[in-house]
N, C-alpha and C positions, 0 to 999 in steps of 0.2 A: 449693193451700192454700185451704180453704173458710173458715176462721176465723183470727183473729189474737188473741192475748192481749196486752194492753198494760196497763201500770201506770195506774191511774186518775188519779194525780197528773200523769203525763205527758200523758194524753189531755186532761185539763182544761187544761193549759198550751197544747197545740196548738189546741184549740177556742177558747180565749180570744184567742190571737193571730189566728186566722182571723176571729173575730168583730170584732176591732178593725180588721183590714184591710178587711173588708166595710163596716163603719160609715164608715170614711174614704172608701172609693170611692163609697159611696152618697151621702155628703154632697157630694162633689165633683161627681158626676153630677147630683144634684138642683139644685145651683147653676147648672150649665151648662144643664140643662133649663129652669129658671126664666128665665134670660136669653133663651134661644131662644124660649120660649113667649111671653114679653112682647113680643119683636120681632114674632112671628107675629100676635099679637093686635092690635098697633098697625098692622101692615100691613093686616090684615083691616078694621080700623076705617077706615083711609084709603080702602080700596077701596069700602067701603060708602058713605062720604061722596061718593066720586067716581062711583058707579054711577048711571046715569040710567034703567036698567031692571033688572028682576030677572035677565034673561038676561046682563047684563054683569057679574054678580058670581058668582064661583066660590068657595065657602067651603072648598074642599079645603085641608088643611094648617093649619087654624086651631087645632085642638087636637092637640098632640103627645103621644105616649105618655109618661106619667109613669113614672120609674123606681120600682121597688118596693123597699122596705126589708125585707130578710129577716133582720134581727137577731133576730127572735123564734125563727127556726129554730135559731140558735146557742144562744139563751137556754134553749129547751126541752131541747136536748141537755145543756146544762150543769146544768139542774135535775135531770134524770134521773140524772146522775152524782153530783150532790150528795146525792140521796136513796139512792143505792146503798150497801149495807154492804160491798160487795166492794172489795178493794184491787186486784184484777186484773179487767179488763173484757174480755170476749170480743166481738170485732167480726166481723160477717159482711162479705162483699165490698162490699155496698152501703154499709154503715155506714163501712167503711174509706175508700171513695171520698169520702163526704161529710165525715166528721170529720177524716181525716188529709190527704187530697189536696185537700180543699175543692172537690169537684166535686159540686154539688147539681143536681137536675133543672132548677132555674130558672137555673142559672149561665150557660148559653150565651146565653139571651135577655138576661139582665142585662148581661153583658159586651158583647154586640153593641150594646145600647142605649147603654151607657156610651161605647163607641167612636164611635158615630154622633154623640153630642153633643160629644165631644172634638174632632171634625173641625170645621174652620172652615166658614163659610157658603159 
């Protein structure tokens, strides 16, 4: 099956749920990142204060990768649906993966980063 026809109202419902789930996961991940980033910066600050030479300070790990909020991807898809005059929307395989299964190109990196921040130090 190369395409799938789905009721626009049902697709909007699915995308809205996925958008909310992403927003919640992003917020949780951002808070975990902020806490770890703050600790990393304080640790670096302490190391700078204790360093007696440039060679004794290694700044690795000072800036942690910040999670990205992809809410706009969902909002863009929802806007497109809102503008559509069709009651039935045809999805190709890629759109099905993104909109229905919530598998976006950025998803693997986002989930990996979320998991890394959820782990304890």
